[in-house]
N, C-alpha and C positions, 0 to 999 in steps of 0.2 A: 467332209468325207473325201477320200481320194477318188479320182476318176482315171480310168485307163485311157481316155481320149479327151482332148480339149473340145472338139466339135463333132457331133454326130449329125449327119444329114439323112433324114428319113424321107424317102420318095414313095408315094403311093401311086400305083399304076394299074390301069385296067384296059387291056386290049388295044393299045395304041402304040405299038413298038417303034414306029417311025418317030413319034414325039419323044418317047423315052430315050431313043438313041441320041437325038439332038440335045435333050436335057443333060444326059450324062457327058457328052462330048464337050459342051460348053462349060459344064460344071467343073470338069477336071482341068480344062484350059484356064479357068479363072479362079480356081481355089487359091487362097493365100498359101504360099509355099512354106511359110514358117509355122503353120498350125498343124498339129497332129489331128488328123481327121479320119473318120470312117464314113462310108456311104452305105446305107441300108435301103435296098429296094424291096418293097413288099408288093407282090404281083398277084392281083386277083384273077382267078379262073385262068391260069397260065396257058398260053397258046404255044404251039411248037415254034411259031415264028419268033416269039419273044425269046425263047430259049436259044434259038439259033443266033439271034441278034446279040444276046449276051455272050455267046461263045465267040462271036466275031470281035466284040469289043474287048473281051478279057480272055486271053488264051488259056488261062487257068480253068476255064469252064469247058475245056475240050472233052472232058469225060463226064460232063454233067448228066446225071441220071434223069430219066423221065418221071421218076417218082416225085410227087408233090408233098407239100407241107414239111419239107426238110430244108435246112439252111445250107448254103454253099458259101464258104468264106474264101476270099482271095486277099492276098497281101503281097506287096513288093516294097523294096527299099525306097523307090522314087515316086510311088503313087500311094494315095490313101487306101486303106483296106476297104474291101467291098464285100457286103453280105447280100446275097440274093435269096429271098424267101418266096418261093412259088406256092400258090394256094390252089387247091382243087376247085374251089367255089368262089363266086363273087360275094364276099362277106360284108361289103359296105365300106364306105370311106372311114368312118370312125374306128371300126375294128381293125382295118389295115394300119391306120396310124398307131393304134394301141399296140399292135404286134411289133411295130418298129420301135416304139417307146420302150417296150419291155426288153428289147434286145440292145438298145442304145447304151453306150458306156461313156458318153461325152458329158462334160460340164455344161456346154451350150448345145441346144437342140434346134436345128433348122428343119422345119417340116414343110414339104412342098409337094405339089402335084407334078406329074410327069410332063405337063404342058407348060411348065415354067422354064424360061431360058435366061440364065444368068450370064449376061453378055459383057460385064465390066469386071475387071479383077479386083476393084476396090469395094464392090457391093457388100460382100460378106463381112469384110473388115469394118466397114462403116457401121453396119448393123450391130456387130458384137461390141464395138467400142461404145456405142450409145447405150446398149443394155448394161454394159459393165459400169459405166459412169452414172447410170440412173437406176439404182436398185429398186426404186418404187415401181418400175415398169415390169409387168409380168409377160406381156406379149408385144412384139414389135413387128410391124408389117411394112414392106417397101411399097413404093408406088408401082402399080401395074400398068404396063403400056401395051397398046396394040402394036403390030409390027410396022405400022406407018408412023409410030412415035406419039400418037394421041393417047391421052390418059384414059384408063378405065375406072369405073366406080368400084372401089374396093374397101371403103370405110363407111360406116353407117350408124344411124341411131337405131335403137332397139325396135324390133317389130311390134306392131299392134295389129289386132284383127282388121282394122280399117286399112292398114297398109297392104295386107295380103289381098283384101277385097279389091282395092284400087288397082293393084298390079295384075289381078287376074280377071278383071271385068272391064266393061265399057266405062265404068265410073272413073277409071284412070284418065279418060279423055276429057272429063269435065274440069272446070276451073277449080272446084273443091278437090277433086282427085289429084290434079296436077300439083296443088299446094302440099297435099299429104305426101306425095311421092318425092317432091323436091326437098321437103324437110327430112324425110327418111334418107335421101342420098346426100344430105348435108350440103346442099347447093348454096346455103347462106354462109358457109365457112370458107376462109382462105386456106387452101390445101397446098400452098407452095412451101410451107414450113411444117415441122413436126407438130402434131396436135393430138390431144387426148380424145379418144372416140369411144362409142359404146361397144362396137365390135368390128372385127376385120374379117374379110373373106378368107376362108381357110385354104386358099390356093397356095399361100406361103406365109409363114410367120416364124419368128425366132423367139425362143423361150429358154429357160434354164432347167436343169434336172432338179434343182432345189425347189423351183416353183411348182413343177409337175408333181413332185412328191407331196407338196402341201395341198394342191388342188385336186389331184387325182386324174385318172385317164379320161378320155372322151366317153360320153354316154353312148353305148352301143345300141341303145333302143332306137336311135335315129339311124336308119339304114343309109340315108343320103339326104343332105340338106338339114340345116338347123343345128347340126352337131357343133359347128363353129360358133354359132350364136350362143348356144348353151354353154360352151366352154368359156367363152369370153365373159359371160354373165357370172360364171363361177369364179373367174379370176377377180372380177370387180367385187364380188361378195367377200373374197378373202383379203381385200384391201389393196390389190394391185391395180395399176393403170394399164390401159390398152393404148398403144401409140401408133399412129400412122406416120411413117417416116419417109417422106419423099426425097430425102437426100440420097437414098438408095433406090435404084430403079431396076426392074426386070421386065422382060417381055412375057406376055401371057397369051397363049392360044385359047381364047375363050369361046367354046362352042355354043354356050347357052342352050344346052339340050332341052331344058324345061320350057323354053319360050319359042313356040312354033308360029306365033302370029295368028292363032285361031280365036283369040279373044275368049268369049264365054264358052267356047267349045273345047278349050284347052284340056279341061278336066276329063272330058269324054274321049278325046282323040290322042292325047299325049300321055304316055306312061310316066314320063318324068314330071309332068305337071301334077299327076295324081300323087306321086311320091312326095312332091314338094308340099302339097296341101295336107297330106297325112302327117308329115313331119311337123307342119305348122300347128296342127291340132294337138299333137303330143307335146310340143313346146309350150303352148298356151296353157295346157292342162297342168304341166309340171310346175310352171311358174305362176299359177293362178294365185291372186291375192298377195303377190310378193313384188 
């Protein structure tokens, strides 16, 4: 089928305009000049500060209305087209991604959070080239780095209830728990070269419109957490591979909102921990017996 764009970049954002500004500036600086590209920003529970920031970055937003749930398109000859989709509510990560996917016109789809910084001009080209030459790959994820250059854990084996228990309780400090968690984090695998994995963190990955058409959109019953695990599992189910691709690297400002260090009290004291556990229960119920 024909595509109006070669690459669609979908950015999900929620109330961190300073990070979104960095994300967009580095993205535009390091986009391959030869690719016809569109950028789609889906903004949950839009703040005035975010709208003002978008006006600053893109002069075409000078007359941006305060009304939400409407798209605002910008295009120029020397820059990619930009679509800004403000939302009245925080609809959750999966739904924001789906809104962007429905709007996207690209053959290749780069999905990322606003806390991702693409700091090298070759990053996107390397990822697209690998996906292009490996049609068996459905989702591709680069290596995530802290700002000091150290790698983050971003590829994993599938969750089991034991893994959630170990990561959410004092059991994770025991020898048994440490082995469970290390296996989940794939500590036994060489991650210096591309490898096939069970799932990738949803902070950033590349796929194709053809694959998404076959797999379907993200499951919006997951408000936050596990929607990426579930999507990867559906890609596997359809016969695609999920690949961790360290030849491409990006910076990731990882706040780890669900991990407050309260151990067994996480569930009581942290809203994000409660959301994580609720999503885990939904995930295990959905995939029970499979």
